[in-house]
C-alpha positions as CSV (number, residue, x, y, z in Angstrom):
1,M,106.7,73.4,50.7
2,K,104.5,70.3,51.2
3,L,107.3,67.9,50.8
4,R,109.3,70.2,53.6
5,S,106.5,69.7,55.8
6,I,106.0,65.8,55.4
7,L,109.6,65.5,55.9
8,S,109.5,67.3,59.2
9,F,106.7,65.4,60.4
10,W,108.7,62.3,60.0
11,L,111.7,63.7,61.5
12,I,109.8,64.9,64.8
13,L,107.8,61.3,65.0
14,S,111.3,59.3,64.6
15,L,112.4,61.5,67.6
16,L,109.2,60.8,69.9
17,L,109.1,57.0,69.1
18,P,110.7,54.8,71.6
19,T,113.8,53.3,70.6
20,V,113.2,49.6,69.1
21,S,115.7,46.7,69.9
22,H,117.2,44.8,67.2
23,S,115.4,41.6,68.1
24,Q,111.9,43.8,67.7
25,N,112.9,44.2,64.3
26,N,113.9,40.7,63.7
27,E,117.4,41.9,62.2
28,K,119.6,40.4,65.1
29,I,120.3,40.3,68.9
30,V,123.1,41.9,70.3
31,L,124.8,40.2,73.0
32,G,127.6,42.4,75.1
33,G,129.5,41.6,78.0
34,S,131.2,44.0,80.7
35,Y,134.8,44.7,81.3
36,F,135.4,41.4,83.1
37,I,134.0,38.8,80.4
38,K,136.4,37.3,78.2
39,A,135.6,38.0,74.4
40,E,136.0,34.3,73.5
41,L,133.2,33.5,76.2
42,L,130.9,35.7,74.5
43,D,131.7,34.3,70.9
44,R,131.0,30.9,72.3
45,V,128.0,32.0,73.6
46,A,126.9,33.9,70.3
47,V,127.3,30.8,68.4
48,Y,125.0,29.1,70.6
49,L,122.5,31.5,70.7
50,K,122.3,31.7,66.8
51,K,122.2,27.8,66.6
52,E,119.1,28.0,69.5
53,L,117.6,30.8,68.3
54,G,117.9,30.8,64.9
55,K,118.9,34.9,64.9
56,E,122.3,36.6,63.8
57,V,124.1,37.6,66.8
58,E,126.6,40.5,67.2
59,V,129.1,40.2,69.8
60,K,130.2,43.7,71.8
61,T,132.8,43.5,74.5
62,Y,132.7,46.6,76.6
63,K,136.0,47.7,78.2
64,K,134.4,51.0,79.2
65,T,131.3,51.4,81.2
66,S,130.5,54.7,79.8
67,D,130.0,52.6,76.4
68,L,127.9,50.2,77.8
69,Q,125.6,52.8,79.2
70,A,125.2,54.9,76.3
71,D,124.2,51.3,74.5
72,M,121.9,50.4,77.2
73,E,120.3,54.1,77.0
74,I,119.4,53.6,73.5
75,H,118.3,49.6,73.7
76,K,121.3,49.0,71.6
77,V,122.2,45.9,73.3
78,D,119.8,42.7,74.1
79,I,121.6,40.5,76.0
80,L,124.2,41.3,78.8
81,I,126.7,39.2,80.7
82,M,127.5,41.5,84.1
83,N,129.2,41.2,87.1
84,S,126.8,41.4,90.2
85,Y,127.2,45.2,91.2
86,G,127.8,46.1,87.5
87,Y,124.1,45.1,87.3
88,V,122.8,46.7,90.3
89,Y,124.4,49.7,89.1
90,A,123.2,49.3,85.5
91,H,119.3,48.7,86.7
92,A,119.3,51.6,88.7
93,N,119.9,53.6,85.8
94,Y,118.4,51.5,83.3
95,P,115.4,49.6,85.1
96,E,114.3,48.1,82.0
97,Y,117.4,45.7,81.8
98,N,116.6,42.6,84.1
99,A,118.4,39.7,85.5
100,F,117.2,36.3,84.2
101,A,119.9,33.9,84.6
102,A,122.7,33.2,86.6
103,L,125.0,30.3,87.6
104,G,124.0,28.2,90.6
105,K,123.3,25.0,92.0
106,D,120.0,23.4,93.1
107,G,118.1,26.4,92.6
108,K,120.4,28.5,94.6
109,L,122.7,31.3,93.3
110,D,126.6,30.5,93.0
111,A,128.3,32.6,95.6
112,Y,131.9,33.8,95.7
113,K,134.2,36.1,98.1
114,S,136.2,39.2,98.3
115,C,139.3,39.6,100.0
116,I,142.4,41.9,100.8
117,I,145.7,40.3,100.8
118,T,149.2,41.2,101.7
119,K,152.7,39.9,100.8
120,A,153.6,36.9,103.1
121,G,155.6,38.1,106.1
122,S,154.3,41.6,106.2
123,E,153.5,43.2,109.5
124,I,150.2,44.2,108.1
125,K,147.7,40.8,109.3
126,T,144.4,42.3,109.9
127,I,142.4,44.8,108.5
128,D,142.7,47.0,111.4
129,Q,146.1,46.9,111.1
130,L,145.9,47.8,107.4
131,V,143.7,51.0,108.7
132,E,146.1,51.9,111.2
133,K,149.0,52.0,108.6
134,A,147.1,53.3,105.5
135,A,148.8,56.5,105.2
136,D,152.1,54.0,104.1
137,V,150.2,51.6,102.0
138,D,149.9,51.8,98.5
139,L,146.6,49.8,98.0
140,R,145.2,48.1,94.6
141,F,141.7,47.7,93.6
142,V,140.9,46.2,90.2
143,H,137.9,48.2,88.6
144,P,135.6,50.9,89.3
145,T,132.5,48.5,89.3
146,S,134.6,45.1,90.1
147,T,132.3,43.5,92.9
148,S,135.1,41.5,94.8
149,G,137.8,43.6,93.6
150,H,136.5,46.9,94.6
151,I,133.1,47.7,95.8
152,V,133.0,45.2,98.4
153,P,136.4,45.7,100.2
154,R,135.6,49.7,100.0
155,Y,132.6,49.5,101.9
156,E,134.5,47.0,104.3
157,L,137.0,49.8,104.9
158,R,134.1,52.6,105.4
159,K,132.7,50.2,108.0
160,H,136.5,50.6,109.6
161,G,136.4,54.6,109.1
162,I,138.1,55.0,106.1
163,S,135.0,56.9,104.2
164,Q,137.5,58.1,101.4
165,A,140.2,55.4,100.7
166,E,142.1,58.1,98.3
167,M,142.7,60.4,101.2
168,S,143.4,57.7,103.4
169,F,146.2,55.5,102.0
170,K,149.7,56.8,100.2
171,S,148.1,55.7,96.9
172,I,145.2,53.9,95.1
173,E,145.3,52.0,92.0
174,L,142.7,50.6,90.0
175,T,144.9,47.7,88.2
176,G,142.1,46.5,85.5
177,S,142.4,42.6,86.6
178,H,142.3,40.3,89.8
179,E,145.7,38.9,88.6
180,K,147.5,42.1,88.0
181,S,146.2,43.3,91.7
182,I,147.4,39.8,93.4
183,M,151.0,39.9,91.2
184,E,151.7,43.4,92.2
185,V,151.4,42.4,95.9
186,I,153.5,39.2,95.5
187,N,156.3,41.2,93.4
188,G,156.5,43.8,96.2
189,E,154.9,46.5,93.9
190,A,152.1,47.2,96.5
191,R,151.6,46.6,99.8
192,A,147.8,45.3,99.6
193,A,145.3,44.7,97.3
194,A,141.5,43.8,97.0
195,C,140.5,40.7,94.8
196,G,138.3,37.8,94.8
197,I,139.3,34.6,96.6
198,S,138.4,32.7,93.4
199,S,141.4,34.3,91.6
200,L,143.7,33.5,94.2
201,E,142.7,29.7,93.8
202,Y,142.7,29.9,90.1
203,L,146.4,31.4,89.9
204,Q,147.3,28.5,92.3
205,D,145.7,25.9,90.4
206,Q,147.5,27.0,87.3
207,N,150.7,27.1,89.2
208,K,151.4,30.9,89.1
209,I,151.5,31.8,92.7
210,K,151.7,29.7,95.8
211,P,149.7,30.0,99.3
212,E,153.2,30.7,101.3
213,Q,153.7,34.0,98.8
214,Y,150.5,36.2,100.4
215,Q,148.4,36.1,103.6
216,I,144.7,37.1,103.6
217,I,143.9,39.6,106.3
218,W,140.0,40.0,105.5
219,K,137.4,37.9,104.0
220,S,133.8,39.1,102.8
221,H,130.3,37.3,103.2
222,D,128.9,35.6,100.6
223,I,128.5,37.8,97.1
224,Q,125.7,36.8,94.5
225,G,127.3,35.5,91.2
226,A,127.1,37.3,88.0
227,P,123.8,37.6,86.0
228,V,122.7,37.5,82.6
229,V,120.6,40.5,82.0
230,F,118.0,41.2,78.9
231,N,116.0,44.2,78.0
232,E,112.4,43.7,79.1
233,E,111.5,45.3,75.8
234,L,111.9,42.2,74.2
235,P,108.6,40.4,73.3
236,S,107.5,38.2,75.9
237,D,107.8,34.9,74.0
238,F,111.3,35.7,72.7
239,K,112.5,36.5,76.3
240,N,110.9,33.1,77.9
241,K,112.5,31.1,74.9
242,L,115.9,32.9,76.1
243,R,115.8,32.2,79.3
244,D,114.9,28.5,78.5
245,V,118.1,28.5,76.3
246,F,120.5,29.3,78.9
247,I,118.6,27.0,81.4
248,N,119.0,24.3,79.1
249,M,122.8,25.1,77.9
250,D,124.1,21.9,80.0
251,K,121.9,19.4,77.8
252,N,122.0,21.4,74.5
253,S,125.8,22.0,74.8
254,P,127.8,20.8,77.6
255,E,130.9,21.7,76.1
256,L,130.2,25.3,76.3
257,M,128.9,24.9,79.9
258,E,131.8,23.6,81.0
259,Y,134.0,26.2,79.5
260,I,131.6,28.8,81.2
261,R,132.1,26.7,84.6
262,N,135.9,26.8,84.2
263,S,135.7,31.0,83.2
264,F,133.8,31.3,86.4
265,H,135.4,28.9,88.6
266,S,132.0,27.6,89.4
267,E,132.3,23.7,89.7
268,K,129.2,21.9,88.8
269,S,127.2,24.7,88.2
270,N,124.3,25.3,85.7
271,F,122.3,28.3,84.6
272,I,119.2,28.9,87.1
273,A,116.0,31.2,86.5
274,V,116.9,34.5,88.5
275,T,114.7,37.9,89.1
276,D,116.2,41.5,90.1
277,S,115.3,40.7,93.8
278,N,117.9,38.2,93.9
279,Y,120.2,41.0,93.9
280,D,118.8,43.0,97.1
281,V,121.2,41.5,99.5
282,I,123.9,43.8,97.3
283,R,121.8,46.6,97.3
284,G,121.6,46.3,101.3
285,M,125.2,46.9,101.4
286,A,124.9,50.5,100.3
287,S,123.6,53.1,102.6
288,S,121.3,54.0,99.6
289,M,121.2,53.7,96.2
290,E,121.7,57.3,95.5
291,D,125.4,57.0,97.6
292,F,125.9,53.9,95.8
293,I,125.3,55.8,92.4
294,L,127.1,58.9,93.2
295,F,130.1,57.0,94.6
296,L,130.4,54.9,91.5
297,N,129.7,58.0,89.2
298,F,132.8,59.7,90.4
299,Y,135.0,56.4,88.9
300,L,133.2,56.6,85.9
301,Q,133.0,59.8,84.5
């Protein structure tokens, strides 16, 4: 009877104690990447972190936002590389995860633009014409949390009177990648698509598409670049060292830094220190955080 009471006590205590991250146990650190981060990039960063931090590094690639959320809920992941809107969404739900580094130049964050394209020769040449002909348009987005491939262009459509794109357009599909959305327009499988301008430029550099095959009918304002995020419950000295390891990557591992630049199409960029407030501009695009979260939750069920 006494043994049963002791076991019950420890069970209750274990449920009440806060979740402790891997790094706080000095076992290993878990590096995660949201859907748009290539597994090879994460693997290379993991090798670098192991060398610089002297810790084992486990890599997790999250194809489903629900899986990422589940691990953030229990603090299973220590460091994350995320897109900017995905970060704002995640921080709203899990404020203990904060941005600490991002690509930039001269102390300023890198920025990129979203756009909407149609096929060259299409009669739809402006966003107003797209809205006018929406009932006949198959529109492609990239992913629910894609900043340039979904969120920003959707908010622009809302400003033009389309509050529920699914009800206004002939069809809406999320392709899962910028390249797929672009190619479906060029191949005539869709009449319009939202994507990042850097993705168009990359496909042109790779000779996969030509500028004369499409037309840009709308461009966005500048969007802050993707952050690297850590769990604030990590030890302070470890967080400081981690920040330094990313900021000094160009000096410590120029080959890795060059690979990351190419992956993000960010020529001459390095990691710079950032804070959560650097992403307030993105928050300001939503009428409210509650509206933003409700909107994304609809897609992420």
